[in-house]
C-alpha positions as CSV (number, residue, x, y, z in Angstrom):
1,M,108.0,140.4,115.3
2,P,107.1,139.7,118.9
3,L,107.3,142.7,121.2
4,S,107.0,142.9,124.9
5,A,105.7,146.1,126.6
6,T,104.8,146.8,130.2
7,P,102.7,149.6,131.8
8,A,105.2,152.2,133.1
9,K,102.9,154.7,134.8
10,V,99.2,155.1,135.4
11,L,98.3,158.8,135.4
12,V,94.8,160.2,135.7
13,G,92.9,158.1,133.2
14,K,96.0,157.5,131.0
15,I,98.3,154.5,130.9
16,S,101.9,155.0,129.7
17,V,103.5,151.9,128.1
18,A,107.2,151.3,127.7
19,L,108.7,148.9,125.1
20,V,110.8,146.4,127.1
21,S,112.1,144.1,124.4
22,A,111.6,142.9,120.8
23,K,112.8,139.8,119.0
24,A,112.9,138.8,115.4
25,R,114.1,135.8,113.3
26,V,115.2,135.6,109.8
27,A,113.4,133.2,107.4
28,P,115.1,129.9,106.7
29,I,116.5,129.2,103.2
30,K,114.3,126.1,102.7
31,S,110.6,126.6,102.0
32,V,108.3,126.8,105.1
33,S,104.6,127.4,105.1
34,I,103.0,130.7,106.3
35,P,101.1,128.9,109.1
36,C,104.4,127.5,110.3
37,F,105.9,131.0,110.4
38,E,102.9,132.3,112.3
39,L,103.1,129.5,114.9
40,T,106.8,130.1,115.3
41,A,106.2,133.8,115.9
42,A,103.5,133.0,118.5
43,V,105.9,130.7,120.3
44,L,108.6,133.3,120.2
45,G,106.2,135.9,121.6
46,V,105.2,133.6,124.5
47,R,108.8,132.8,125.4
48,L,109.7,136.5,125.2
49,A,106.8,137.4,127.5
50,E,107.8,134.7,130.0
51,T,111.4,136.0,130.0
52,V,110.4,139.6,130.5
53,S,108.1,138.6,133.3
54,E,110.9,136.6,135.0
55,K,113.4,139.5,134.7
56,L,110.8,142.1,136.0
57,E,109.6,139.7,138.7
58,R,106.0,140.0,137.6
59,P,103.5,137.1,137.5
60,S,103.4,135.5,134.0
61,N,99.7,134.8,134.2
62,K,98.9,138.5,133.7
63,H,99.8,138.5,130.0
64,T,97.6,139.4,127.1
65,L,99.0,138.2,123.8
66,W,97.4,139.2,120.5
67,T,97.4,137.7,117.0
68,D,95.4,138.0,113.9
69,S,96.4,134.6,112.6
70,M,93.5,132.2,112.5
71,D,95.9,129.3,112.4
72,V,97.5,130.3,115.7
73,I,94.1,131.0,117.3
74,Y,92.8,127.6,116.2
75,S,95.9,125.8,117.5
76,V,95.6,127.5,120.9
77,Q,91.9,126.6,121.1
78,V,92.6,122.9,120.2
79,I,95.4,122.8,122.9
80,Q,93.1,124.3,125.5
81,D,90.3,121.8,124.7
82,D,92.6,118.8,125.3
């Protein structure tokens, strides 16, 4: 489930983070592969991050998105190389 959080306060050596939004989708009835689900979640996360940035009026190039899916990491690397 993609989540979007933003730093709320920076205190002496500590950063406080606030959850801004979360988004989830239900699985379709027809059979879909796990890599397809992982790529769909990654796309959903990017769209959520862009929407939150737009609403908070923050630059969208300051995002760090994390995944442990090697399929997603490989797909992003292939797109960057093109």
